[in-house]
C-alpha positions in Angstrom: -29.0 103.1 -180.2 -27.1 105.7 -178.3 -28.3 106.6 -174.7 -29.4 110.2 -173.9 -27.3 112.1 -171.4 -29.8 111.3 -168.6 -29.8 107.7 -169.5 -26.1 107.6 -169.3 -26.2 109.3 -165.8 -28.8 106.8 -164.6 -26.6 103.8 -166.0 -23.5 105.1 -164.3 -25.4 105.6 -161.0 -26.8 102.0 -161.1 -23.3 100.7 -161.7 -21.9 102.7 -158.7 -24.8 101.5 -156.6 -24.1 97.9 -157.5 -20.3 98.3 -156.8 -21.2 99.7 -153.4 -23.4 96.9 -152.6 -20.6 94.4 -153.7 -17.9 96.1 -151.7 -20.1 96.4 -148.6 -21.0 92.9 -148.7 -17.4 91.7 -148.4 -15.8 94.8 -146.8 -18.4 96.7 -144.8 -17.5 100.5 -144.4 -19.4 102.7 -142.0 -19.7 106.4 -141.4 -17.0 107.7 -139.2 -19.4 109.9 -137.4 -22.6 107.7 -136.7 -21.7 104.1 -137.9 -24.2 104.0 -140.7 -23.4 102.0 -143.9 -21.9 104.3 -146.5 -22.3 104.6 -150.3 -18.8 104.3 -151.2 -18.9 106.0 -154.6 -20.7 108.9 -153.2 -19.6 109.4 -149.7 -16.1 110.2 -148.3 -16.2 108.4 -144.9 -19.2 110.5 -143.8 -22.8 109.8 -144.6 -25.2 112.3 -146.3 -27.1 112.8 -143.1 -23.8 113.7 -141.1 -22.7 116.0 -143.8 -25.9 117.8 -143.5 -25.3 118.2 -139.7 -21.7 119.4 -140.4 -23.1 122.1 -142.7 -25.4 123.2 -139.7 -22.5 123.7 -137.5 -21.3 126.6 -139.9 -20.6 129.8 -137.9 -22.8 132.7 -138.7 -22.1 136.5 -138.0 -22.1 138.6 -135.8 -18.5 137.7 -135.0 -15.4 139.7 -133.7 -14.1 141.4 -136.8 -10.6 140.7 -135.5 -10.3 137.3 -134.1 -13.7 135.9 -135.6 -15.1 134.6 -132.3 -19.0 134.4 -132.4 -20.5 137.2 -130.5 -24.0 138.2 -129.2 -26.0 140.2 -131.7 -25.1 144.1 -131.7 -26.2 146.9 -133.7 -22.5 147.8 -134.5 -21.1 144.9 -136.7 -17.6 146.4 -136.3 -17.6 145.9 -132.5 -14.5 144.1 -131.2 -14.5 141.4 -128.7 -13.2 142.5 -125.1 -10.0 140.4 -125.8 -9.2 142.0 -128.9 -9.7 145.3 -127.5 -7.2 144.9 -124.7 -4.8 142.7 -126.6 -5.0 143.1 -130.5 -4.0 139.8 -132.2 -0.7 139.4 -134.4 -2.9 138.7 -137.6 -5.3 141.0 -139.3 -8.5 138.8 -139.0 -9.3 135.3 -138.3 -12.4 133.1 -139.7 -13.5 129.7 -139.4 -16.1 127.6 -141.2 -17.8 125.9 -138.1 -17.7 125.0 -134.6 -15.4 122.4 -133.4 -17.8 119.8 -132.1 -19.9 116.7 -132.9 -19.5 115.3 -136.6 -16.9 118.2 -137.8 -14.6 117.1 -134.8 -14.9 113.5 -136.1 -14.1 114.3 -139.6 -11.2 116.3 -138.7 -9.8 113.7 -136.2 -10.3 111.2 -139.0 -8.3 113.2 -141.5 -5.5 114.3 -139.0 -5.1 111.1 -137.0 -6.5 108.3 -139.1 -4.9 109.2 -142.4 -8.1 109.9 -144.0 -6.8 112.3 -146.5 -9.8 111.6 -148.8 -11.7 113.8 -146.5 -9.4 116.8 -147.6 -11.5 117.4 -150.7 -15.0 117.9 -149.0 -13.5 119.6 -146.0 -11.4 121.8 -148.2 -14.5 123.1 -150.0 -16.2 124.0 -146.8 -13.1 126.0 -146.0 -13.5 127.7 -149.3 -17.1 128.6 -148.7 -16.1 130.2 -145.3 -13.2 132.1 -147.2 -15.6 133.5 -149.6 -17.6 135.2 -147.1 -14.8 137.3 -145.8 -12.3 137.5 -148.6 -12.2 137.5 -152.3 -9.2 136.0 -154.3 -8.3 139.6 -155.2 -7.5 140.2 -151.4 -5.0 137.4 -151.1 -1.4 136.9 -152.8 -0.9 133.4 -151.5 -2.1 130.7 -149.1 0.3 129.4 -146.5 -0.5 126.2 -144.5 0.6 125.9 -140.8 3.5 123.6 -140.8 4.2 120.4 -138.9 7.6 119.7 -137.6 9.7 117.4 -139.9 9.5 114.7 -137.3 5.9 114.8 -136.8 5.1 115.1 -140.6 7.1 112.0 -140.9 5.3 110.2 -138.3 1.8 111.2 -139.7 3.0 111.0 -143.3 1.3 114.3 -144.4 0.3 117.7 -142.9 -3.4 118.0 -142.6 -3.3 121.8 -142.9 -1.4 121.4 -146.3 -4.1 119.1 -147.6 -6.8 121.4 -146.8 -4.8 124.5 -148.2 -4.1 122.6 -151.6 -7.9 122.2 -152.0 -8.5 125.9 -151.0 -5.9 127.0 -153.5 -7.5 125.2 -156.4 -11.1 126.6 -155.5 -9.8 130.2 -155.2 -7.2 130.0 -157.8 -4.7 131.6 -155.2 -1.1 130.1 -155.0 -0.4 127.7 -152.2 3.2 128.3 -150.9 4.2 125.4 -148.4 7.9 126.3 -148.6 7.8 129.7 -146.9 7.0 128.8 -143.4 8.6 126.1 -141.4 8.9 124.9 -137.6 12.0 125.8 -135.9 11.6 123.1 -133.3 9.4 120.3 -132.2 6.5 121.1 -129.9 4.5 119.0 -127.7 0.9 118.4 -128.6 -1.3 121.1 -127.1 -4.3 118.9 -126.3 -5.1 119.5 -122.5 -2.9 122.7 -122.3 -4.5 126.0 -121.0 -4.2 129.3 -122.9 -0.8 130.4 -121.3 0.6 127.0 -121.8 -0.2 127.1 -125.2 1.2 130.3 -126.1 4.6 129.3 -124.3 4.6 126.2 -126.2 4.5 127.7 -129.7 6.3 130.9 -128.9 9.1 131.4 -131.6 8.3 127.9 -133.1 8.0 129.1 -136.6 10.6 130.3 -139.1 10.7 131.8 -142.5 13.7 130.3 -144.6 16.2 132.8 -146.0 15.6 133.8 -149.5 11.7 133.5 -149.1 10.3 136.8 -150.6 7.2 137.8 -148.7 7.7 141.6 -148.6 4.2 143.3 -149.1 2.6 140.0 -149.5 -1.2 139.5 -148.2 -1.1 136.0 -146.8 -3.9 133.7 -145.8 -2.7 131.4 -143.1 -4.5 128.1 -143.1 -5.0 125.5 -140.2 -7.6 122.7 -139.3 -8.6 124.2 -135.7 -8.3 127.4 -134.0 -8.5 127.0 -130.2 -6.8 129.9 -128.4 -5.1 131.4 -131.4 -1.7 130.8 -130.0 -0.5 129.0 -133.0 -1.9 131.4 -135.5 -0.4 134.3 -133.6 3.2 132.6 -133.4 3.1 131.8 -137.2 1.7 135.3 -138.2 4.2 137.0 -136.1 7.1 135.1 -138.1 5.5 135.8 -141.4 5.1 139.5 -140.6 8.7 139.7 -139.4 9.7 138.4 -142.8 8.0 141.3 -144.4 4.4 140.2 -145.1 1.9 143.1 -145.3 -1.1 141.3 -143.8 -1.8 137.8 -142.3 -5.1 136.6 -142.2 -6.2 133.4 -140.5 -8.7 130.8 -141.8 -9.5 127.4 -140.0 -11.8 124.7 -140.7 -13.1 124.6 -137.1 -13.2 127.1 -134.1 -13.3 125.9 -130.4 -16.2 127.7 -128.9 -17.0 127.8 -125.3 -20.7 126.5 -124.3 -21.0 124.3 -127.3 
């Protein structure tokens, strides 16, 4: 007798649970954020409770309509932050999914430094949810990930921004163009640098290859973390110099003071 659809689902779930139990017996796997045991077939390195906490780190308006930094509630939602009033950024607008802290930081570090590319799928979907709050697919001509220098990409084996951008591309049905932006020179890691040092470190660090047709394009620049905006500004400057009409910036996380 043929099982109903619900019966098939229950049977598959039971088989997955049995496989999890067997694998965890011999090769225990724990949540990279809290250390609790994982259900391998359902979780991607992070347990369900920690994914819920990551969702709780999502940024909510009001934020600066230019750089996206969270702001105190104001009656005028178009009010710029003091920094953007004094020094408008190189990009049209920037948004981030959540605050760069706690479980979200752990997940990004695992993707970036531990080679956990399997986290790209769920993190990319979080990125897509943030994108949809500010842009529609019709507002964008292509998605461009912030590139790594060839030497660092070789060491790491992949570019975490490109992993996220590919998921975002699929979710939004917008082309991902990894070939149109490159690193003209290797730059030291920016951890521990202040704002001025970061800006100097990435100044003129990006290049658009000859023959890349960007004139009039509306580009969404994607990276994992926005700290001071120095990387986004330098990359946006290169894209605009190559003819891009507008560059918007989307990152998975935003470093925010007092969190």
